[in-house]
Backbone bond lengths (Angstrom), bond angles and torsions (degrees), N, CA, C in turn:
res aa  C-N    CA-C-N  psi(-1)  N-CA   C-N-CA  omega(-1)  CA-C   N-CA-C  phi
1 X - - - 1.452 - - 1.519 108.86 -
2 X 1.327 115.80 162.76 1.448 117.61 -176.15 1.503 112.42 -161.42
3 X 1.337 115.26 176.37 1.451 120.94 178.72 1.502 110.40 -176.23
4 X 1.345 116.23 168.91 1.446 122.96 179.23 1.517 109.50 -116.09
5 X 1.344 116.46 143.68 1.451 123.90 174.05 1.526 111.86 50.57
6 X 1.363 118.44 -119.27 1.443 120.94 -179.44 1.522 110.53 -65.85
7 X 1.330 116.64 -31.52 1.460 120.15 175.33 1.510 111.13 -63.46
8 X 1.348 116.11 -32.78 1.452 120.28 177.15 1.511 111.36 -65.34
9 X 1.317 116.58 -36.32 1.463 121.38 177.17 1.519 110.38 -62.88
10 X 1.327 115.33 -45.06 1.458 120.84 178.29 1.525 110.42 -65.03
11 X 1.350 116.74 -39.57 1.462 121.02 -178.80 1.521 111.26 -61.27
12 X 1.337 116.36 -42.93 1.462 120.08 -179.52 1.526 110.96 -66.34
13 X 1.331 116.64 -44.13 1.463 119.89 178.24 1.525 111.37 -63.36
14 X 1.335 115.83 -39.80 1.468 119.77 178.63 1.525 110.89 -65.86
15 X 1.335 116.08 -43.92 1.462 119.83 178.17 1.522 110.70 -60.47
16 X 1.322 116.27 -42.50 1.465 120.59 179.58 1.524 111.17 -63.64
17 X 1.330 116.41 -39.59 1.468 121.00 178.86 1.527 110.46 -65.22
18 X 1.338 116.38 -40.55 1.461 121.07 178.44 1.523 110.82 -62.73
19 X 1.324 116.10 -45.72 1.468 120.56 -179.08 1.525 110.87 -62.36
20 X 1.329 116.29 -44.24 1.462 119.21 179.29 1.523 111.20 -65.02
21 X 1.344 116.28 -35.97 1.460 119.71 176.77 1.518 112.01 -65.53
22 X 1.341 115.73 -42.04 1.470 120.14 176.71 1.523 111.23 -60.41
23 X 1.335 115.27 -45.89 1.463 119.59 -178.42 1.523 111.99 -68.04
24 X 1.334 116.16 -26.13 1.460 120.21 178.52 1.519 113.34 -86.19
25 X 1.326 116.36 -0.80 1.455 120.15 177.20 1.510 115.08 85.90
26 X 1.331 117.27 15.50 1.462 119.32 178.75 1.525 110.40 -69.22
27 X 1.326 115.78 144.36 1.465 121.58 179.74 1.521 109.60 -112.34
28 X 1.328 118.69 147.57 1.474 124.21 -4.68 1.528 111.67 -78.37
29 X 1.319 116.23 153.67 1.453 120.65 175.66 1.522 109.18 -70.37
30 X 1.308 116.99 139.53 1.463 122.02 179.41 1.520 108.31 -107.88
31 X 1.312 116.25 124.51 1.463 121.78 -173.91 1.528 110.41 -82.30
32 X 1.315 115.80 72.57 1.462 120.76 -178.50 1.520 109.44 -87.34
33 X 1.335 115.61 134.68 1.460 121.53 -177.49 1.526 112.76 -112.48
34 X 1.323 116.63 -24.44 1.454 120.01 -177.41 1.510 111.05 174.43
35 X 1.307 116.24 -169.51 1.462 120.19 -178.27 1.521 109.42 -156.50
36 X 1.343 115.53 161.05 1.450 121.03 174.17 1.518 109.79 -136.48
37 X 1.326 116.02 147.54 1.460 121.70 179.40 1.520 108.45 -138.29
38 X 1.332 116.31 145.03 1.456 121.21 -179.54 1.510 111.80 -120.72
39 X 1.331 117.35 131.46 1.464 123.28 -177.63 1.533 110.82 41.93
40 X 1.337 116.50 52.40 1.466 119.23 -168.78 1.525 114.73 -79.45
41 X 1.325 115.14 139.10 1.460 122.18 171.10 1.525 108.08 -73.31
42 X 1.322 116.88 140.02 1.463 120.03 177.66 1.520 112.38 -117.08
43 X 1.343 116.99 -24.11 1.463 119.63 -171.90 1.514 111.35 90.89
44 X 1.333 116.67 -6.71 1.460 121.33 179.22 1.532 110.56 -79.96
45 X 1.328 115.67 161.84 1.456 122.63 178.58 1.530 111.59 -57.59
46 X 1.348 116.74 -32.51 1.469 120.23 -175.44 1.523 112.92 -64.39
47 X 1.329 117.64 -18.94 1.468 119.68 178.64 1.530 111.15 -58.62
48 X 1.339 116.48 -34.73 1.462 120.21 -177.54 1.523 112.95 -113.58
49 X 1.338 117.44 -30.49 1.468 119.65 -175.75 1.523 112.55 -68.53
50 X 1.327 116.96 -16.73 1.471 120.22 -179.94 1.526 112.74 -89.48
51 X 1.327 117.12 -2.79 1.465 119.99 -178.06 1.520 112.64 -62.86
52 X 1.340 116.81 -43.14 1.460 119.70 -177.08 1.526 111.24 -63.08
53 X 1.318 116.60 -44.63 1.461 120.21 -179.39 1.524 111.32 -63.71
54 X 1.333 116.34 -41.64 1.462 119.73 -179.67 1.531 110.88 -69.87
55 X 1.346 116.30 -38.32 1.468 120.24 177.95 1.525 110.42 -63.09
56 X 1.319 116.30 -38.58 1.465 120.30 176.84 1.526 110.52 -66.57
57 X 1.328 116.30 -44.05 1.457 120.59 179.71 1.519 112.92 -62.70
58 X 1.324 116.68 -30.22 1.460 121.24 179.82 1.533 112.22 -89.12
59 X 1.324 116.75 1.47 1.456 120.64 176.11 1.513 115.15 81.92
60 X 1.330 118.04 19.28 1.460 121.24 -176.50 1.520 111.18 -88.01
61 X 1.324 117.32 -38.39 1.459 120.13 178.13 1.523 109.21 -118.13
62 X 1.327 115.46 162.27 1.457 120.85 -178.00 1.519 111.77 -78.92
63 X 1.314 115.17 162.20 1.462 120.87 176.55 1.524 110.42 -62.97
64 X 1.332 116.29 -35.40 1.462 120.72 -179.45 1.528 111.38 -64.20
65 X 1.335 116.99 -45.60 1.464 120.25 179.24 1.518 110.38 -65.21
66 X 1.320 116.74 -41.89 1.461 120.72 178.93 1.526 110.75 -58.60
67 X 1.339 117.66 -44.61 1.459 121.26 -179.89 1.526 111.25 -65.14
68 X 1.343 117.13 -38.99 1.460 120.77 178.26 1.524 111.33 -62.62
69 X 1.326 116.41 -41.88 1.465 120.45 179.15 1.524 110.29 -65.60
70 X 1.320 117.15 -44.83 1.463 120.81 -179.70 1.526 111.21 -63.81
71 X 1.329 117.30 -34.01 1.464 121.19 -178.80 1.513 111.99 -75.52
72 X 1.325 116.69 -50.83 1.464 120.61 -172.26 1.530 114.22 -87.67
73 X 1.319 116.93 -13.15 1.468 119.27 179.91 1.525 112.30 -104.44
74 X 1.322 116.44 4.44 1.463 119.89 178.17 1.530 109.58 -61.81
75 X 1.302 116.46 129.74 1.455 120.69 178.94 1.518 114.82 90.13
76 X 1.330 117.36 -7.29 1.467 119.67 177.66 1.530 110.19 -68.21
77 X 1.315 116.43 133.02 1.463 121.16 -179.11 1.527 111.80 -85.07
78 X 1.321 116.27 -29.58 1.460 120.51 -176.41 1.523 109.05 -134.28
79 X 1.341 116.97 107.86 1.456 120.67 -178.65 1.529 112.17 -72.51
80 X 1.325 117.23 -12.64 1.460 119.94 176.71 1.527 110.94 -81.80
81 X 1.350 115.75 -26.41 1.459 121.09 -179.80 1.530 109.09 -134.32
82 X 1.321 117.33 67.31 1.470 120.03 -177.17 1.526 111.99 -67.80
83 X 1.322 116.10 145.55 1.457 121.80 -179.86 1.527 111.25 -88.46
84 X 1.316 116.61 -32.37 1.461 121.89 -179.54 1.534 109.49 -75.37
85 X 1.330 115.99 126.39 1.467 120.74 -176.07 1.527 111.42 -63.37
86 X 1.333 116.60 -42.88 1.464 119.89 -179.87 1.524 110.62 -66.00
87 X 1.327 115.67 -38.41 1.472 119.81 176.59 1.526 109.81 -60.38
88 X 1.323 116.23 -46.81 1.463 120.87 -179.45 1.532 110.97 -60.09
89 X 1.332 116.43 -39.26 1.463 121.00 -179.90 1.528 111.12 -64.33
90 X 1.321 115.84 -45.63 1.467 119.69 -178.41 1.531 111.54 -70.49
91 X 1.317 116.86 -35.05 1.468 119.60 177.12 1.529 110.42 -68.17
92 X 1.317 116.17 -32.30 1.468 119.54 176.54 1.528 109.87 -64.64
93 X 1.325 116.40 -39.24 1.469 120.32 176.28 1.520 110.44 -64.01
94 X 1.330 116.06 -44.39 1.476 120.67 176.42 1.518 110.50 -57.74
95 X 1.328 117.04 -47.52 1.462 120.81 -178.34 1.523 111.91 -64.33
96 X 1.334 116.27 -27.23 1.460 119.55 175.75 1.520 110.87 -64.11
97 X 1.334 116.28 -42.97 1.459 120.24 176.67 1.530 110.51 -65.63
98 X 1.334 116.74 -42.21 1.466 120.25 -177.23 1.524 111.93 -68.04
99 X 1.342 116.80 -28.11 1.464 119.92 -178.48 1.520 112.40 -69.11
100 X 1.326 116.87 -17.50 1.463 121.24 -177.73 1.526 113.15 -86.64
101 X 1.330 116.58 -9.79 1.460 120.61 -176.10 1.522 110.52 -128.20
102 X 1.312 115.55 170.22 1.456 120.88 175.03 1.529 106.96 -86.76
103 X 1.333 117.42 101.41 1.463 119.80 -174.33 1.530 112.37 -70.19
104 X 1.334 116.99 -14.51 1.458 119.29 177.28 1.529 111.39 -77.54
105 X 1.318 116.53 -24.26 1.462 121.71 179.04 1.525 106.85 -161.04
106 X 1.324 116.84 93.88 1.462 120.21 -164.45 1.530 113.81 -68.08
107 X 1.333 118.07 -15.73 1.461 120.26 178.61 1.526 112.28 -83.76
108 X 1.324 116.76 -13.69 1.466 120.81 -179.03 1.520 111.08 -85.54
109 X 1.336 117.56 154.19 1.470 119.47 175.75 1.522 110.32 -70.91
110 X 1.327 116.43 154.41 1.462 119.98 174.17 1.520 107.81 -79.32
111 X 1.306 116.40 128.56 1.461 120.68 -173.26 1.517 111.49 -131.04
112 X 1.346 117.35 144.86 1.459 120.91 175.39 1.525 110.45 -75.94
113 X 1.340 115.99 168.72 1.461 120.14 178.18 1.522 111.72 -67.37
114 X 1.329 116.03 -30.69 1.458 120.62 -178.35 1.529 110.06 -97.28
115 X 1.310 116.71 140.88 1.462 120.47 178.22 1.524 110.09 -69.60
116 X 1.344 117.56 145.97 1.469 120.22 175.00 1.533 110.27 -55.78
117 X 1.326 117.16 125.95 1.458 121.58 -174.02 1.518 112.35 -57.09
118 X 1.328 116.37 -44.32 1.463 119.05 -176.76 1.523 111.36 -65.14
119 X 1.320 116.49 -39.57 1.455 120.10 -179.13 1.517 110.61 -68.00
120 X 1.331 116.93 -43.61 1.462 120.09 -179.28 1.527 110.59 -64.51
121 X 1.350 116.12 -39.15 1.461 119.43 179.71 1.529 110.04 -65.92
122 X 1.318 116.24 -39.09 1.456 120.00 -179.97 1.515 111.06 -64.40
123 X 1.309 115.93 -40.49 1.462 119.77 -179.87 1.528 111.60 -71.18
124 X 1.321 115.80 -36.13 1.461 120.51 -174.53 1.523 113.27 -80.53
125 X 1.337 116.90 -42.41 1.456 120.09 -169.55 1.533 114.28 -102.65
126 X 1.337 117.14 -28.95 1.462 119.30 -173.78 1.525 110.89 -130.37
127 X 1.303 116.84 58.02 1.459 120.13 -173.49 1.524 112.57 -60.45
128 X 1.339 117.41 -45.23 1.468 120.05 -177.57 1.522 110.76 -67.16
129 X 1.347 116.14 -44.79 1.461 119.89 179.07 1.523 110.44 -63.32
130 X 1.336 115.52 -38.03 1.463 120.64 -178.83 1.530 110.47 -62.62
131 X 1.330 116.66 -43.25 1.463 121.42 -178.32 1.520 111.23 -67.36
132 X 1.357 117.21 -38.92 1.467 121.49 -175.27 1.526 113.92 -88.56
133 X 1.321 117.81 -8.27 1.463 119.81 -174.32 1.522 111.51 -74.05
134 X 1.351 117.23 152.03 1.473 120.57 178.83 1.520 110.72 -65.74
135 X 1.342 116.13 153.36 1.463 121.05 -176.09 1.519 112.34 -58.17
136 X 1.337 116.93 -32.91 1.465 120.03 -176.71 1.523 112.43 -64.99
137 X 1.329 117.08 -24.22 1.462 119.91 -177.72 1.527 113.25 -104.02
138 X 1.338 117.15 -1.72 1.468 120.38 -179.32 1.525 109.29 -79.14
139 X 1.326 118.03 127.08 1.469 119.75 178.56 1.520 110.38 -66.27
140 X 1.318 115.71 156.21 1.461 121.28 -178.60 1.527 109.91 -66.38
141 X 1.330 116.08 117.50 1.465 119.53 179.78 1.522 111.08 -115.18
142 X 1.334 117.52 15.30 1.461 120.14 -178.85 1.518 112.18 -63.15
143 X 1.329 116.56 -21.85 1.455 119.91 -179.03 1.529 112.94 -95.53
144 X 1.316 117.54 2.39 1.469 119.13 177.36 1.521 107.45 -86.64
145 X 1.333 115.05 85.17 1.453 122.77 -177.40 1.524 110.05 -102.52
146 X 1.321 115.81 172.19 1.467 120.68 178.05 1.524 110.73 -61.12
147 X 1.338 115.98 -39.65 1.462 119.97 -179.64 1.526 110.94 -65.38
148 X 1.340 116.75 -41.21 1.454 119.39 -179.62 1.526 111.48 -68.97
149 X 1.324 117.00 -38.76 1.469 120.07 178.18 1.524 110.90 -65.14
150 X 1.348 116.90 -35.38 1.464 120.51 176.43 1.527 109.74 -64.59
151 X 1.331 116.19 -38.29 1.452 121.81 177.30 1.529 110.54 -65.43
152 X 1.335 115.06 -43.94 1.466 121.58 178.97 1.532 110.13 -61.46
153 X 1.335 116.05 -42.79 1.470 121.92 -179.60 1.522 110.58 -65.11
154 X 1.329 116.61 -46.17 1.462 120.59 -174.41 1.522 112.53 -66.23
155 X 1.339 117.25 -23.39 1.452 120.24 -179.61 1.525 113.59 -94.48
156 X 1.333 116.50 2.20 1.457 120.10 177.79 1.530 109.18 -71.03
157 X 1.332 116.50 139.65 1.472 120.14 -173.99 1.524 112.05 -62.30
158 X 1.330 118.35 -33.07 1.462 120.02 179.04 1.530 111.79 -68.94
159 X 1.314 115.86 -35.39 1.469 120.22 177.21 1.521 109.67 -67.33
160 X 1.314 116.16 -43.24 1.469 119.94 178.29 1.523 110.94 -60.96
161 X 1.327 115.91 -40.71 1.466 119.50 178.09 1.529 110.81 -63.96
162 X 1.337 116.60 -42.59 1.466 120.64 -179.78 1.521 111.48 -64.13
163 X 1.323 116.62 -31.64 1.468 121.45 -179.95 1.529 111.96 -89.33
164 X 1.337 116.22 1.77 1.469 122.60 178.78 1.531 112.29 60.34
165 X 1.335 115.62 39.54 1.458 120.35 175.27 1.520 107.55 -80.77
166 X 1.322 116.81 118.42 1.450 120.67 -175.83 1.521 111.17 -69.71
167 X 1.314 115.79 137.67 1.459 123.00 -179.53 1.524 110.19 -56.80
168 X 1.322 116.09 128.44 1.454 120.56 176.13 1.514 115.66 88.70
169 X 1.333 117.87 -7.46 1.468 119.36 -178.65 1.526 112.32 -77.70
170 X 1.305 116.63 -26.04 1.459 120.98 179.54 1.519 108.74 -150.28
171 X 1.339 116.75 140.18 1.460 120.23 -177.67 1.522 110.98 -70.92
172 X 1.327 116.74 -51.14 1.448 120.10 -179.66 1.524 110.10 -159.51
173 X 1.305 114.64 157.40 1.459 121.94 176.73 1.529 109.41 -79.06
174 X 1.337 116.73 134.75 1.460 121.76 175.89 1.523 108.46 -114.32
175 X 1.325 115.81 131.71 1.454 119.92 179.68 1.517 110.86 -61.17
176 X 1.323 116.95 -45.33 1.464 122.89 176.38 1.509 108.02 -132.21
177 X 1.326 116.82 114.42 1.454 120.55 177.32 1.524 108.09 -117.76
178 X 1.346 115.42 90.67 1.453 120.14 -176.31 1.524 111.98 -75.24
179 X 1.343 117.48 -10.17 1.461 119.73 176.35 1.527 110.76 -63.45
180 X 1.329 116.56 -30.70 1.461 120.15 179.08 1.514 109.89 -60.64
181 X 1.320 116.66 -47.07 1.462 121.25 -179.29 1.524 111.45 -69.66
182 X 1.329 116.57 -37.36 1.462 120.36 -172.69 1.527 113.68 -80.54
183 X 1.336 116.60 -34.55 1.450 119.15 -169.85 1.533 115.77 -116.18
184 X 1.323 117.90 -15.04 1.456 118.66 -173.67 1.528 113.90 -113.54
185 X 1.334 116.61 0.91 1.453 119.46 178.93 1.524 110.38 -132.50
186 X 1.319 115.55 145.27 1.461 121.31 173.29 1.517 107.75 -94.13
187 X 1.316 116.72 123.08 1.455 120.51 -177.71 1.527 110.26 -78.96
188 X 1.314 115.68 116.52 1.458 121.08 -179.05 1.524 112.23 -101.52
189 X 1.341 116.86 -6.91 1.461 121.28 179.10 1.532 107.63 -118.63
190 X 1.336 118.07 99.23 1.464 120.52 -176.92 1.521 114.14 -66.85
191 X 1.327 116.78 -31.46 1.459 120.53 -179.58 1.522 109.98 -143.85
192 X 1.322 114.79 139.55 1.455 120.70 179.69 1.528 111.84 -93.45
193 X 1.327 117.24 -9.66 1.460 121.60 -175.37 1.528 112.69 -58.45
194 X 1.341 120.40 -43.74 1.470 119.43 178.44 1.532 113.11 -59.80
195 X 1.336 117.15 -28.62 1.460 120.25 178.78 1.531 110.37 -73.30
196 X 1.330 116.47 -36.29 1.465 119.39 172.95 1.523 110.03 -59.55
197 X 1.325 115.83 -47.63 1.468 120.83 -178.23 1.525 110.86 -61.26
198 X 1.320 115.74 -43.19 1.468 120.40 -179.32 1.520 111.58 -61.69
199 X 1.317 116.92 -44.09 1.469 120.65 -178.96 1.529 111.80 -68.46
200 X 1.325 115.93 -46.34 1.462 119.80 -174.91 1.527 111.12 -67.03
201 X 1.340 116.87 -40.80 1.462 119.57 -179.85 1.524 112.41 -73.53
202 X 1.322 117.15 -10.77 1.461 120.43 172.91 1.536 111.61 -83.66
203 X 1.326 116.23 -7.82 1.460 119.94 177.11 1.514 115.00 106.91
204 X 1.331 117.93 7.90 1.459 120.14 -179.58 1.528 110.22 -87.91
205 X 1.320 115.67 135.40 1.457 121.28 -179.50 1.532 110.08 -71.19
206 X 1.334 114.96 146.66 1.463 119.01 -179.28 1.520 110.32 -140.40
207 X 1.328 114.79 138.45 1.460 122.21 172.99 1.524 107.19 -122.30
208 X 1.322 116.04 118.75 1.464 121.96 176.23 1.526 106.72 -113.11
209 X 1.341 117.08 116.17 1.456 119.70 -178.06 1.528 110.59 -124.64
210 X 1.331 115.37 156.51 1.461 120.72 -178.10 1.520 111.00 -142.32
211 X 1.329 116.69 130.61 1.453 121.02 168.78 1.522 107.79 -69.29
212 X 1.327 118.19 130.54 1.462 119.63 -171.46 1.528 114.32 -81.33
213 X 1.342 118.16 -0.01 1.464 120.64 177.03 1.529 112.03 -112.24
214 X 1.332 114.95 25.08 1.460 121.51 175.95 1.521 108.92 -97.30
215 X 1.329 116.86 123.36 1.456 120.61 176.12 1.527 112.02 -104.44
216 X 1.320 117.05 -1.67 1.466 120.50 175.94 1.525 109.24 -74.67
217 X 1.325 116.56 -52.13 1.465 122.51 175.55 1.537 106.22 -126.16
218 X 1.326 117.40 86.11 1.468 120.82 -172.20 1.531 113.42 -64.56
219 X 1.335 115.49 151.64 1.465 120.89 179.01 1.522 111.50 -61.50
220 X 1.327 118.09 -30.68 1.460 120.47 -177.84 1.528 111.16 -64.40
221 X 1.327 116.64 -40.94 1.462 120.35 177.80 1.519 111.62 -68.70
222 X 1.335 115.72 -40.79 1.465 119.66 179.25 1.522 110.44 -62.14
223 X 1.324 116.70 -46.12 1.459 119.64 179.98 1.528 110.99 -65.29
224 X 1.330 117.12 -31.64 1.467 119.90 179.50 1.519 111.38 -63.44
225 X 1.368 117.12 -46.05 1.464 116.70 -179.42 1.523 111.78 -74.24
226 X 1.333 116.92 -28.21 1.464 119.56 175.08 1.534 109.56 -61.98
227 X 1.326 116.05 -44.89 1.467 119.89 179.04 1.524 112.10 -67.78
228 X 1.342 116.85 -26.04 1.471 120.12 -179.75 1.527 112.01 -68.28
229 X 1.333 117.56 -14.07 1.463 120.99 176.63 1.528 111.32 -71.65
230 X 1.338 115.55 -14.86 1.465 122.66 175.49 1.523 113.85 61.87
231 X 1.330 116.16 39.08 1.463 120.32 172.71 1.531 108.48 -87.99
232 X 1.315 116.20 152.32 1.462 120.56 179.04 1.531 110.84 -70.40
233 X 1.313 115.89 146.10 1.462 121.06 173.85 1.517 108.28 -85.63
234 X 1.325 116.56 115.66 1.464 121.29 179.64 1.521 111.21 -88.82
235 X 1.341 115.77 -38.18 1.463 121.21 176.50 1.520 107.51 -132.02
236 X 1.343 118.29 114.50 1.474 120.78 -178.36 1.526 111.61 -65.53
237 X 1.298 114.70 168.89 1.471 122.14 -176.51 1.528 111.67 -51.52
238 X 1.311 115.06 130.84 1.465 122.61 177.15 1.514 108.39 -151.57
239 X 1.300 116.99 166.43 1.466 120.66 177.67 1.529 109.87 -79.82
240 X 1.328 115.71 151.09 1.470 120.19 169.55 1.522 106.92 -122.24
241 X 1.327 116.42 154.50 1.465 121.04 -168.98 1.527 112.33 -125.38
242 X 1.315 114.98 149.71 1.466 122.48 173.96 1.523 107.40 -143.89
243 X 1.322 116.66 129.19 1.459 120.35 -178.80 1.512 113.20 63.53
244 X 1.322 117.27 28.75 1.448 121.29 178.78 1.518 115.01 79.33
245 X 1.351 117.37 6.66 1.459 121.79 -179.15 1.523 110.24 -122.28
246 X 1.321 116.11 153.06 1.460 119.80 173.86 1.527 108.39 -64.23
247 X 1.329 116.56 123.06 1.466 121.31 -177.94 1.525 112.20 -106.56
248 X 1.325 116.23 -8.63 1.456 119.87 -179.30 1.511 110.22 160.14
249 X 1.322 115.00 -163.46 1.463 120.71 -177.76 1.523 109.23 -134.92
250 X 1.324 116.34 148.35 1.452 119.50 -172.61 1.521 111.94 -140.70
251 X 1.329 115.69 152.98 1.460 123.96 174.20 1.520 107.37 -132.44
252 X 1.306 117.13 131.84 1.463 121.55 176.87 1.519 108.98 -103.49
253 X 1.333 115.51 121.81 1.458 121.76 178.58 1.527 109.80 -103.00
254 X 1.314 115.32 166.63 1.460 119.57 173.92 1.522 109.74 -66.02
255 X 1.302 117.28 172.00 1.471 123.25 -178.88 1.526 112.46 64.10
256 X 1.344 116.31 26.21 1.468 121.19 176.12 1.528 113.52 59.87
257 X 1.324 116.02 38.76 1.459 121.28 176.54 1.525 109.32 -105.15
258 X 1.332 116.24 123.87 1.459 122.30 177.71 1.520 109.53 -115.65
259 X 1.324 115.72 129.76 1.467 121.04 172.35 1.520 107.65 -110.68
260 X 1.335 116.83 135.88 1.467 119.82 -179.64 1.516 110.18 -144.46
261 X 1.322 115.65 145.80 1.456 120.88 170.91 1.525 108.64 -105.00
262 X 1.322 115.91 153.57 1.463 121.63 176.44 1.526 107.12 -114.57
263 X 1.318 117.13 111.33 1.465 122.09 -176.06 1.524 110.62 -64.98
264 X 1.314 116.07 123.47 1.455 121.13 -179.96 1.519 113.73 86.80
265 X 1.325 116.86 -4.72 1.460 120.62 -177.87 1.514 112.52 -79.81
266 X 1.329 116.13 150.70 1.451 122.02 176.84 1.513 110.93 -101.49
267 X 1.331 115.71 -152.93 1.464 121.96 -177.08 1.529 111.46 -62.03
268 X 1.305 116.83 -39.79 1.473 121.49 172.93 1.518 105.72 -113.47
269 X 1.312 115.02 86.39 1.467 121.55 -170.90 1.531 114.11 -56.50
270 X 1.351 119.73 -38.50 1.468 118.89 -178.83 1.522 114.29 -62.17
271 X 1.339 118.01 -22.53 1.467 120.65 177.71 1.521 111.20 -62.39
272 X 1.333 115.78 -42.11 1.459 120.92 -173.36 1.519 111.99 -96.59
273 X 1.327 116.38 -34.93 1.462 121.50 -176.60 1.533 110.15 -122.05
274 X 1.338 117.88 63.13 1.468 120.65 -174.20 1.523 113.72 -63.75
275 X 1.344 117.46 -41.20 1.462 119.92 -178.52 1.520 110.79 -63.69
276 X 1.337 116.17 -47.12 1.457 120.67 -178.44 1.525 111.35 -63.43
277 X 1.337 116.43 -41.99 1.463 119.67 -178.31 1.527 111.40 -69.68
278 X 1.329 117.25 -37.41 1.466 119.30 176.52 1.526 110.62 -64.68
279 X 1.324 116.18 -41.68 1.458 120.83 178.67 1.533 110.31 -61.75
280 X 1.341 115.83 -43.55 1.466 120.93 177.67 1.526 111.33 -60.43
281 X 1.334 116.20 -46.92 1.464 120.93 -179.89 1.520 111.29 -64.60
282 X 1.321 116.41 -43.16 1.459 120.78 -177.63 1.534 110.97 -61.07
283 X 1.314 117.02 -42.88 1.459 120.24 -179.79 1.531 110.94 -70.06
284 X 1.319 115.64 -41.36 1.464 118.51 -179.03 1.521 111.94 -64.63
285 X 1.336 116.87 -46.10 1.467 119.74 -177.00 1.523 111.56 -70.02
286 X 1.351 115.72 -19.24 1.465 120.81 177.62 1.532 112.16 -92.58
287 X 1.334 115.98 8.69 1.473 122.07 179.29 1.519 111.90 62.08
288 X 1.339 116.20 32.36 1.453 121.47 176.92 1.522 109.92 -106.00
289 X 1.311 116.42 148.26 1.452 121.33 178.17 1.523 109.67 -67.98
290 X 1.333 116.68 142.09 1.460 119.10 177.75 1.527 110.02 -65.89
């Protein structure tokens, strides 16, 4: 089983619950062999404390700002609510830079939840004219992505009727509504890392992968908690390939734990790099080295 980001957190907890149920004799037994998670949230400090280093590595912030953050934020337990005034000031500067880009996939344009009206109208009503029109008159369609079209589709009144969504029960469908997680649930699991350790040391295979252009849950933080499990490195960092091209980098640890990056991937790497991610999954599930 598997999942991305917050879904990865749920996947690990679900896998752990299944394993404990199997060991406790609950029926039916579920033949679980392992799990995979992508750009997974852990609840650990590294989820956010690694943002500055990754932003610096990607050329978004200066070396000077990075050093100031590392100096004044050392020892902070919560980077969202820093106690040190200077740390808070420098993190505010960092967040200013991050607010200008899509931190889930920094190479993508920043886009609103709603499609640009002119672009959607052009695509819907004047397809032939839109295709043949000169570039100077074509509306900006850089934000018409698969995710936005799914959002547009889900909010259509006919779709709502087909799904039996009662009128007035909800204003609109949101692709990602993090307010649900932040404001409507009490978090009873501060860190998911012990659950990873419990599953892996029980003999279950694990693949932890990260899109390297995600600044929401940076690869540096993910690799830090992976290394904190203190498993031996069986195969040191090397490139892995798909379609004859470098698709990312991987490390094989003991206890059947594989860490991999997806070159060019964002927070949900399969969205942007579907071929590479399928190739990675296919090899992993077939017990083949990446």
